C-alpha positions as CSV (number, residue, x, y, z in Angstrom):
1,M,-0.6,44.2,54.3
2,R,2.1,44.2,57.0
3,L,1.9,41.9,60.0
4,S,1.7,43.6,63.3
5,L,3.7,42.2,66.2
6,T,1.6,44.1,68.7
7,P,-0.8,41.6,70.2
8,K,-4.5,42.3,69.6
9,T,-5.9,38.9,70.5
10,S,-8.7,40.4,72.6
11,E,-10.1,42.0,69.4
12,F,-10.8,38.5,67.9
13,F,-13.0,37.6,70.9
14,V,-14.9,40.9,70.6
15,L,-15.5,40.5,66.8
16,F,-16.6,36.8,67.2
17,S,-19.1,37.9,69.9
18,R,-20.4,40.6,67.5
19,A,-20.7,38.0,64.7
20,G,-22.6,35.6,66.8
21,E,-25.0,38.4,68.0
22,N,-25.5,39.5,64.4
23,A,-26.4,36.0,63.3
24,L,-28.9,35.7,66.1
25,E,-30.4,39.1,65.2
26,V,-30.8,38.1,61.5
27,A,-32.4,34.8,62.5
28,R,-34.9,36.6,64.7
29,L,-35.8,39.0,62.0
30,V,-36.2,36.3,59.4
31,D,-38.3,34.1,61.8
32,R,-40.6,37.0,62.5
33,R,-40.8,37.8,58.7
34,F,-41.8,34.3,58.0
35,R,-44.3,34.0,60.8
36,E,-46.1,37.3,60.0
37,H,-45.9,37.0,56.1
38,P,-47.4,38.6,54.1
39,N,-48.2,41.4,56.6
40,S,-45.0,41.3,58.6
41,G,-43.6,44.3,60.4
42,I,-40.2,43.2,59.3
43,T,-39.2,44.2,55.7
44,Q,-36.6,42.5,53.5
45,E,-34.7,45.8,53.6
46,Q,-34.3,45.4,57.4
47,V,-33.0,41.8,56.9
48,K,-30.6,43.0,54.2
49,A,-29.3,45.8,56.4
50,A,-28.6,43.3,59.2
51,E,-26.9,41.0,56.8
52,T,-24.7,43.8,55.5
53,A,-23.7,44.6,59.1
54,G,-22.6,41.0,59.4
55,D,-20.5,41.3,56.3
56,E,-18.7,44.2,57.8
57,V,-17.9,42.1,61.0
58,T,-16.6,39.3,58.7
59,R,-14.4,41.8,56.8
60,E,-13.0,43.1,60.1
61,L,-12.2,39.6,61.3
62,I,-10.4,38.7,58.1
63,T,-8.5,42.0,58.1
64,L,-7.4,41.5,61.7
65,L,-6.4,37.9,60.9
66,N,-4.3,39.1,57.9
67,T,-2.5,41.8,59.9
68,Q,-1.8,40.0,63.2
69,Y,1.2,37.9,63.7
70,L,-0.2,36.5,67.0
71,T,-3.7,34.9,67.0
72,P,-5.5,33.2,69.9
73,F,-6.3,30.1,67.8
74,D,-5.2,28.4,64.7
75,R,-5.4,30.8,61.8
76,D,-7.4,28.4,59.6
77,D,-9.9,27.9,62.4
78,I,-10.4,31.6,62.8
79,Y,-10.9,32.1,59.1
80,M,-13.3,29.1,58.8
81,L,-15.4,30.2,61.8
82,A,-15.8,33.7,60.4
83,I,-16.9,32.4,57.0
84,E,-19.4,29.8,58.4
85,I,-21.1,32.4,60.6
86,D,-21.3,34.7,57.5
87,D,-22.8,31.8,55.6
88,V,-25.5,31.4,58.2
89,V,-26.5,35.0,57.7
90,D,-26.3,35.0,53.9
91,D,-28.5,31.9,53.7
92,L,-31.1,33.4,56.0
93,E,-31.2,36.6,54.0
94,E,-31.6,34.7,50.7
95,A,-34.4,32.6,52.1
96,S,-36.2,35.7,53.3
97,D,-35.7,37.3,49.9
98,L,-37.4,34.3,48.2
99,L,-40.7,35.2,50.0
100,G,-41.0,38.3,47.8
101,L,-39.2,37.0,44.8
102,Y,-41.4,33.9,44.4
103,G,-44.6,35.8,45.3
104,I,-45.4,33.4,48.2
105,E,-48.7,34.2,49.7
106,L,-48.6,32.3,53.1
107,P,-45.8,30.5,55.0
108,T,-46.0,26.8,55.6
109,K,-45.9,25.4,59.1
110,H,-42.7,23.6,58.2
111,A,-40.9,26.8,57.1
112,V,-42.0,28.4,60.4
113,Q,-40.7,25.4,62.3
114,Q,-37.4,25.7,60.4
115,T,-36.9,29.4,61.2
116,G,-37.8,28.7,64.9
117,L,-35.1,26.0,65.0
118,I,-32.6,28.4,63.4
119,V,-33.3,31.0,66.0
120,A,-32.6,28.4,68.8
121,A,-29.5,27.3,67.0
122,T,-28.1,30.8,66.5
123,E,-28.8,31.4,70.2
124,Q,-26.5,28.5,71.1
125,L,-23.9,29.7,68.5
126,S,-24.0,33.1,70.0
127,I,-23.4,31.7,73.5
128,A,-20.4,29.7,72.1
129,C,-19.0,32.8,70.4
130,D,-19.4,34.9,73.5
131,N,-17.3,32.4,75.5
132,L,-14.5,31.6,73.1
133,K,-12.0,33.1,75.6
134,S,-12.9,31.0,78.6
135,F,-14.8,28.1,76.9
136,A,-17.4,28.3,79.7
137,G,-20.6,26.6,78.7
138,V,-19.3,26.1,75.1
139,Q,-19.6,22.3,75.1
140,E,-23.2,22.4,76.3
141,A,-24.1,25.0,73.7
142,L,-22.6,22.9,70.9
143,L,-24.4,19.8,72.0
144,E,-27.7,21.6,72.0
145,L,-27.0,23.1,68.6
146,K,-26.3,19.6,67.2
147,R,-29.6,18.4,68.6
148,L,-31.4,21.3,66.9
149,E,-29.7,20.5,63.6
150,D,-30.9,16.9,63.8
151,E,-34.4,18.2,64.5
152,G,-34.1,20.5,61.5
153,D,-33.3,17.4,59.3
154,R,-36.6,15.9,60.4
155,V,-38.6,19.0,59.7
156,L,-37.0,19.3,56.3
157,R,-37.9,15.7,55.4
158,D,-41.5,16.2,56.7
159,G,-41.8,19.5,54.7
160,L,-40.6,18.0,51.5
161,A,-42.8,14.9,51.9
162,S,-45.9,17.1,52.4
163,L,-45.2,19.0,49.3
164,F,-45.0,15.9,47.1
165,R,-47.9,14.1,48.7
166,D,-50.5,16.8,48.0
167,D,-51.6,16.6,44.3
168,R,-53.6,19.9,44.8
169,I,-50.4,21.9,45.2
170,D,-49.3,23.8,42.1
171,P,-46.1,22.2,40.8
172,L,-44.5,25.7,40.6
173,M,-45.2,26.2,44.3
174,V,-43.6,22.9,45.1
175,I,-40.4,24.0,43.3
176,R,-40.5,27.4,45.1
177,W,-41.0,26.0,48.6
178,K,-38.4,23.3,48.0
179,D,-35.9,26.2,47.3
180,V,-37.0,28.0,50.5
181,Y,-36.7,24.8,52.6
182,D,-33.3,24.0,51.1
183,R,-32.0,27.6,51.8
184,L,-33.2,27.5,55.4
185,E,-31.6,24.0,55.8
186,R,-28.3,25.4,54.5
187,A,-28.4,28.1,57.2
188,L,-28.9,25.5,59.9
189,D,-26.1,23.3,58.4
190,S,-23.8,26.3,58.5
191,C,-24.6,26.7,62.2
192,E,-23.6,23.1,62.7
193,T,-20.4,23.6,60.7
194,A,-19.5,26.6,62.7
195,A,-20.1,24.6,65.9
196,N,-17.8,21.9,64.6
197,V,-15.1,24.5,64.0
198,I,-15.6,25.8,67.6
199,A,-15.4,22.2,68.9
200,N,-12.0,21.8,67.1
201,I,-10.8,25.0,68.7
202,V,-11.8,23.7,72.1
203,V,-9.9,20.4,71.6
204,K,-6.8,22.2,70.4
205,N,-6.8,24.9,73.1
206,A,-8.6,23.6,76.2
């Protein structure tokens, strides 16, 4: 690929805004799928389609990065932010897929709490991505996202404890739900990592 000397820095802001919006859309789809399972109006195919749309935005971002000589931020930060947002979406899609793959009959309250927190976290991530050009409201969004991630840690601990405290639960279901909880926690962790990248961008460019 040849590097272009024609500045297209505005395109990075547009694509990051789209990436943040897509992550929020996927989070809302997965949250609804978990809450309504097993009779959800949201199918895994819909979640997968939204995840694929996010992959396309990530590809566009990386292609733009590889073909632009001038970038609005540090190149490594741009790449890392694109990958972390993509990881949020991938982990959510995989967690949603486990509902069908593992034949889970009903969601647990802890899983629903996790997906709710992820929706709230991706809302803050989307706000931060929308405002990368001006940084308006970004710090506040990042602080709230960090608070939500801390709350997610508590929910994960409570969820795992409840699984291992109840002798009536089938050991196979314990293993399956642990996988689901861990995948959802990874999505929330990726939100926090993306927030940390944005915080670095702010420090370097504010």
